[in-house]
MIVOTOR-175621 format. One record per residue (C-alpha): residue number from 1; y, x, z. Coordinates in Angstrom, 2 decimals, decimal comma. Layout:
<rs>
> NUM:Y:X:Z .
...
</rs>
This chain:
<rs>
> 1:42,46:39,48:15,04 .
> 2:42,74:41,28:11,72 .
> 3:42,53:39,56:8,24 .
> 4:39,75:39,65:6,28 .
> 5:40,54:39,34:2,07 .
> 6:38,33:36,58:0,65 .
> 7:38,13:33,06:-0,09 .
> 8:37,42:30,48:2,55 .
> 9:36,94:26,46:1,70 .
> 10:39,29:24,44:4,06 .
> 11:38,44:23,36:7,17 .
> 12:35,72:20,34:6,74 .
> 13:34,56:21,63:3,65 .
> 14:32,17:23,40:2,58 .
> 15:30,91:26,25:-0,97 .
> 16:29,10:24,68:-2,89 .
> 17:27,16:27,92:-4,42 .
> 18:29,28:27,60:-7,93 .
> 19:32,59:28,32:-6,57 .
> 20:34,08:25,18:-5,12 .
> 21:34,46:23,46:-1,78 .
> 22:32,77:19,84:-1,35 .
> 23:32,47:17,23:1,33 .
> 24:29,11:18,17:3,36 .
> 25:28,00:14,79:1,86 .
> 26:28,03:16,45:-1,51 .
> 27:26,25:19,53:-0,97 .
> 28:24,04:20,81:-3,73 .
> 29:20,49:21,43:-3,24 .
> 30:18,53:24,74:-4,83 .
> 31:14,80:24,05:-6,43 .
> 32:13,37:27,13:-8,82 .
> 33:16,66:29,07:-8,84 .
> 34:18,40:26,20:-10,17 .
> 35:21,35:23,86:-8,67 .
> 36:21,05:20,18:-8,08 .
> 37:23,82:17,62:-7,02 .
> 38:23,62:15,53:-4,31 .
> 39:21,90:12,20:-5,54 .
> 40:19,74:14,15:-8,24 .
> 41:16,01:13,26:-8,30 .
> 42:13,50:15,20:-9,12 .
> 43:9,80:15,01:-9,58 .
> 44:7,05:17,49:-7,67 .
> 45:3,66:16,16:-8,27 .
> 46:3,56:12,31:-8,12 .
> 47:6,37:12,65:-5,60 .
> 48:10,03:11,87:-6,18 .
> 49:12,69:14,13:-4,14 .
> 50:16,29:13,49:-3,84 .
> 51:19,55:15,52:-3,00 .
> 52:20,76:14,55:0,06 .
> 53:23,61:16,87:1,77 .
> 54:22,30:20,03:0,78 .
> 55:18,60:18,94:1,72 .
> 56:15,76:17,61:0,15 .
> 57:14,40:14,54:1,01 .
> 58:10,89:13,60:-1,04 .
> 59:8,44:10,52:-0,66 .
> 60:4,85:11,37:0,36 .
> 61:2,44:10,23:-1,76 .
> 62:-0,81:11,65:-1,78 .
> 63:-1,47:13,14:-5,31 .
> 64:-4,32:12,84:-7,14 .
> 65:-5,88:16,56:-7,45 .
> 66:-6,59:18,47:-11,21 .
> 67:-9,00:20,98:-11,82 .
> 68:-8,99:22,69:-15,28 .
> 69:-11,87:24,53:-16,97 .
> 70:-10,63:26,37:-20,61 .
> 71:-11,34:28,60:-22,87 .
> 72:-13,47:31,52:-21,97 .
> 73:-14,69:31,01:-18,82 .
> 74:-11,04:30,00:-17,18 .
> 75:-10,76:27,66:-13,89 .
> 76:-7,82:26,75:-12,05 .
> 77:-9,16:25,13:-9,00 .
> 78:-8,23:21,44:-6,98 .
> 79:-5,51:23,96:-5,20 .
> 80:-4,32:26,29:-7,50 .
> 81:-6,51:29,31:-7,27 .
> 82:-7,27:30,71:-10,64 .
> 83:-10,23:32,80:-11,62 .
> 84:-12,27:34,19:-14,31 .
> 85:-16,29:33,11:-14,83 .
> 86:-18,40:34,36:-17,51 .
> 87:-21,90:32,52:-16,65 .
> 88:-24,52:31,59:-19,59 .
> 89:-26,40:28,26:-17,61 .
> 90:-25,35:25,07:-16,18 .
> 91:-23,13:25,07:-13,21 .
> 92:-21,38:22,31:-10,89 .
> 93:-18,17:21,55:-12,01 .
> 94:-17,19:19,47:-8,57 .
> 95:-19,48:16,88:-6,69 .
> 96:-19,14:15,65:-3,50 .
> 97:-23,21:16,11:-2,65 .
> 98:-22,12:19,09:-0,58 .
> 99:-24,05:20,36:2,87 .
> 100:-27,02:19,58:3,40 .
> 101:-29,76:18,75:0,81 .
> 102:-29,55:14,83:1,71 .
> 103:-25,79:14,36:1,86 .
> 104:-25,03:11,71:-0,18 .
> 105:-22,14:11,47:-2,86 .
> 106:-21,07:9,31:-5,70 .
> 107:-20,89:11,40:-8,66 .
> 108:-21,52:15,09:-10,03 .
> 109:-19,89:16,93:-12,89 .
> 110:-22,15:19,79:-14,29 .
> 111:-20,49:22,31:-17,16 .
> 112:-23,03:23,76:-19,47 .
> 113:-21,35:27,31:-20,29 .
> 114:-22,63:29,30:-23,40 .
> 115:-21,87:32,83:-25,19 .
> 116:-19,30:32,58:-27,59 .
> 117:-18,36:35,17:-29,98 .
> 118:-20,39:38,23:-29,52 .
> 119:-18,58:39,93:-26,05 .
> 120:-20,75:38,00:-24,00 .
> 121:-17,80:35,22:-22,65 .
> 122:-18,99:31,95:-22,34 .
> 123:-16,93:28,68:-22,96 .
> 124:-17,73:25,30:-21,64 .
> 125:-20,11:23,40:-24,33 .
> 126:-20,86:20,38:-22,86 .
> 127:-20,29:18,44:-19,70 .
> 128:-22,14:15,81:-18,03 .
> 129:-20,93:12,91:-15,60 .
> 130:-22,99:11,66:-13,14 .
> 131:-21,72:8,87:-11,40 .
> 132:-23,66:7,13:-8,84 .
> 133:-27,02:8,21:-7,04 .
> 134:-29,44:7,63:-9,58 .
> 135:-28,98:7,49:-13,33 .
> 136:-30,21:5,31:-15,21 .
> 137:-28,38:4,55:-18,42 .
> 138:-27,20:7,60:-20,45 .
> 139:-24,26:8,12:-22,69 .
> 140:-23,42:10,62:-25,07 .
> 141:-20,25:11,67:-26,88 .
> 142:-20,21:14,25:-28,88 .
> 143:-18,39:16,09:-31,25 .
> 144:-20,46:18,11:-33,54 .
> 145:-17,58:19,52:-35,53 .
> 146:-15,53:21,51:-33,16 .
> 147:-15,61:25,30:-33,50 .
> 148:-16,87:27,53:-31,81 .
> 149:-19,41:25,26:-30,46 .
> 150:-20,36:22,09:-30,69 .
> 151:-19,21:20,27:-28,09 .
> 152:-21,06:17,19:-25,79 .
> 153:-20,13:15,22:-23,34 .
> 154:-22,31:12,43:-21,62 .
> 155:-21,86:10,26:-19,17 .
> 156:-24,68:8,71:-16,64 .
> 157:-23,36:6,16:-15,08 .
> 158:-25,47:4,09:-12,26 .
> 159:-24,76:0,20:-12,82 .
> 160:-22,30:-0,70:-10,07 .
> 161:-19,95:2,33:-11,06 .
> 162:-17,61:1,11:-13,68 .
> 163:-16,25:3,71:-16,09 .
> 164:-13,78:3,30:-18,65 .
> 165:-13,09:5,51:-22,11 .
> 166:-10,06:5,85:-24,20 .
> 167:-8,15:8,28:-26,51 .
> 168:-5,29:9,46:-25,44 .
> 169:-3,27:11,70:-28,53 .
> 170:-5,89:14,86:-28,43 .
> 171:-7,57:13,76:-25,59 .
> 172:-10,36:11,60:-24,23 .
> 173:-10,33:10,14:-21,11 .
> 174:-13,18:9,06:-19,39 .
> 175:-12,14:7,29:-15,68 .
> 176:-14,71:5,71:-13,23 .
> 177:-14,16:2,97:-10,50 .
> 178:-14,78:5,59:-7,79 .
> 179:-11,57:7,52:-8,34 .
> 180:-12,89:10,66:-10,74 .
> 181:-11,25:11,08:-14,08 .
> 182:-12,23:13,37:-16,91 .
> 183:-9,91:14,50:-19,31 .
> 184:-11,36:16,77:-22,70 .
> 185:-9,46:17,81:-25,90 .
> 186:-12,99:17,58:-27,40 .
> 187:-13,43:21,33:-27,74 .
> 188:-13,46:23,94:-24,85 .
> 189:-10,87:22,61:-22,39 .
> 190:-11,61:20,02:-19,53 .
> 191:-9,41:18,48:-16,94 .
> 192:-10,93:16,76:-13,99 .
> 193:-8,74:14,48:-12,06 .
> 194:-9,41:13,42:-8,44 .
> 195:-8,15:10,64:-5,84 .
> 196:-7,19:11,77:-3,15 .
> 197:-9,69:10,40:-1,26 .
> 198:-12,01:13,17:-1,95 .
> 199:-9,95:15,92:-0,18 .
> 200:-11,86:18,16:1,16 .
> 201:-15,42:16,45:0,50 .
> 202:-16,01:17,70:-2,82 .
> 203:-17,39:21,13:-3,69 .
> 204:-18,45:23,59:-6,87 .
> 205:-16,57:25,58:-9,08 .
> 206:-13,54:23,40:-9,28 .
> 207:-13,22:24,17:-5,05 .
> 208:-12,67:22,41:-2,29 .
> 209:-9,55:20,10:-2,81 .
> 210:-8,09:20,90:1,12 .
> 211:-4,27:22,10:-0,09 .
> 212:-5,50:25,59:0,55 .
> 213:-6,41:28,10:-2,21 .
> 214:-8,00:31,04:0,24 .
> 215:-10,89:29,06:0,97 .
> 216:-11,92:28,11:-2,94 .
> 217:-14,54:30,48:-3,10 .
> 218:-16,96:28,35:-0,85 .
> 219:-20,66:29,24:-1,74 .
> 220:-23,51:26,46:-1,82 .
> 221:-25,19:27,60:1,12 .
> 222:-21,28:26,91:2,83 .
> 223:-20,25:30,76:2,74 .
> 224:-16,86:31,76:1,89 .
> 225:-16,90:34,86:-0,60 .
> 226:-14,19:36,76:-2,40 .
> 227:-15,78:37,54:-5,48 .
> 228:-15,70:34,91:-8,00 .
> 229:-18,89:36,51:-10,11 .
> 230:-21,18:35,67:-6,28 .
> 231:-19,24:32,46:-6,34 .
> 232:-20,05:31,29:-9,49 .
> 233:-23,50:32,26:-9,66 .
> 234:-24,32:30,46:-6,49 .
> 235:-23,64:27,13:-8,22 .
> 236:-25,88:27,76:-10,97 .
> 237:-28,37:24,41:-11,55 .
> 238:-31,23:26,45:-12,92 .
> 239:-32,81:29,54:-10,60 .
> 240:-33,87:31,11:-13,80 .
> 241:-30,90:31,37:-15,46 .
> 242:-29,96:35,35:-14,74 .
> 243:-26,74:36,05:-12,48 .
> 244:-23,25:37,29:-13,99 .
> 245:-23,29:40,76:-12,47 .
> 246:-19,91:42,69:-14,21 .
> 247:-16,67:41,19:-15,11 .
> 248:-16,79:41,03:-19,08 .
> 249:-13,42:42,78:-20,66 .
> 250:-13,56:41,48:-24,44 .
> 251:-10,41:43,62:-25,31 .
> 252:-11,92:46,77:-24,48 .
> 253:-15,02:45,92:-26,42 .
> 254:-13,04:44,79:-29,66 .
> 255:-9,76:47,19:-29,17 .
> 256:-9,28:46,17:-32,98 .
> 257:-8,13:42,69:-31,69 .
> 258:-5,90:43,83:-28,81 .
> 259:-2,86:43,87:-30,51 .
> 260:-3,41:40,69:-32,99 .
> 261:-4,12:39,22:-29,58 .
> 262:-1,35:40,39:-27,57 .
> 263:1,33:39,60:-30,19 .
> 264:-0,07:35,88:-30,35 .
> 265:0,04:35,38:-27,43 .
> 266:3,38:36,60:-26,59 .
> 267:4,53:33,45:-26,99 .
> 268:3,43:32,58:-23,38 .
> 269:5,98:35,26:-21,79 .
> 270:9,11:34,13:-24,98 .
> 271:11,84:32,26:-24,76 .
> 272:10,43:29,27:-26,01 .
> 273:8,52:28,92:-22,06 .
> 274:11,39:30,01:-20,80 .
> 275:12,45:26,71:-18,55 .
> 276:9,18:27,11:-17,47 .
> 277:8,78:30,51:-16,45 .
> 278:10,18:30,18:-13,02 .
> 279:8,01:27,06:-12,00 .
> 280:4,69:28,31:-13,19 .
> 281:3,71:32,20:-13,43 .
> 282:2,87:33,04:-17,29 .
> 283:1,20:36,15:-16,30 .
> 284:-2,41:34,68:-15,64 .
> 285:-2,42:32,02:-18,46 .
> 286:-0,88:34,78:-20,66 .
> 287:-3,79:37,59:-19,69 .
> 288:-6,19:34,57:-20,09 .
> 289:-5,21:33,92:-23,87 .
> 290:-5,54:37,71:-24,27 .
> 291:-8,92:37,73:-23,29 .
> 292:-9,62:34,60:-24,99 .
> 293:-8,10:35,82:-28,68 .
> 294:-10,11:39,37:-28,54 .
> 295:-13,15:37,46:-27,48 .
> 296:-13,24:34,39:-30,57 .
> 297:-14,31:37,14:-32,95 .
> 298:-16,97:34,56:-34,52 .
> 299:-14,75:32,01:-36,18 .
> 300:-12,16:29,59:-34,27 .
> 301:-9,76:32,30:-33,03 .
> 302:-6,89:30,23:-33,65 .
> 303:-8,11:27,91:-32,23 .
> 304:-8,75:29,60:-28,89 .
> 305:-5,43:30,82:-29,13 .
> 306:-4,25:27,23:-29,22 .
> 307:-5,99:26,03:-26,52 .
> 308:-4,88:29,06:-24,20 .
> 309:-1,24:28,31:-24,87 .
> 310:-1,58:24,92:-24,50 .
> 311:-3,45:25,12:-20,97 .
> 312:-0,23:26,93:-19,64 .
> 313:1,63:24,36:-21,56 .
> 314:0,03:21,50:-19,88 .
> 315:0,73:23,10:-16,08 .
> 316:4,66:23,40:-17,46 .
> 317:4,32:19,70:-18,14 .
> 318:3,02:19,11:-14,31 .
> 319:5,91:21,09:-13,13 .
> 320:8,50:18,85:-15,11 .
> 321:9,03:21,51:-17,75 .
> 322:8,50:20,23:-20,99 .
> 323:7,86:22,42:-24,27 .
> 324:7,83:21,76:-27,43 .
> 325:6,25:24,80:-29,34 .
> 326:4,08:23,69:-31,82 .
> 327:5,53:24,58:-34,70 .
> 328:3,39:23,66:-38,37 .
> 329:3,24:27,61:-38,37 .
> 330:1,97:27,52:-34,61 .
> 331:-1,09:25,36:-33,68 .
</rs>
């Protein structure tokens, strides 16, 4: 046998990946390219994982799903599919009335999208939340001062379904007893949270919440489509609204705004968010930010930029990477 130069651990000990030797019970674990010692805990969504002998052991709680609609037509579905859709109409964001016309359900959330700016992109201006099967009471919470447009939130509950609203920081939170929660920044960002009971039972622009992103583009007629425009058009509430036929690229229409937009939005890819980059891919959020900063050309452009960065920051918080990015100069 010939000798091989190099370092090896004494018998019974293991290389810990950091140049040391440890017993098996002290082997570290790796997550997002970072090493964790034995006994360390991390949170993954709503579960806690503990490092044991080099392997992660996680609790198996079923988590709430979150769908995010923000800025000028950006959607991140319950299953994490990110896409753009600029339709001007009322659309089903999510509901559990899926299947045939007579299928029963307990809620429906409708987003009304209207043009914002002059390039043709659209933002969510009004959110309607129908709770229960028939709607008797109507509650309107409106914020007339928000630019780019007044935003309105209506909750239309049925008597037996209770709901509560409260303000948390910048957000208004509406929680219903059937496991549906709506979180709204009173501007153009809305988060919809659903309890795990709805897995695979919902439909609309937010997808079907079955943990598979590749089948989220299921149209109203139940067919799968790869094109976000066909998928989005199928969920409009009124046949009178025009279909969206092409994707709008506001920076091509407003080239003079492009360099400003890229400069401002570069914060998402900068060292400010460095701890988050390995956990949440910044690219789609950066592109969405540039898109929004180009398109907000009729006032409120800083607000569009801030909402776009806040959307990425929110995803970072979900991935346990807390970033303090707001400063007196930025948002």
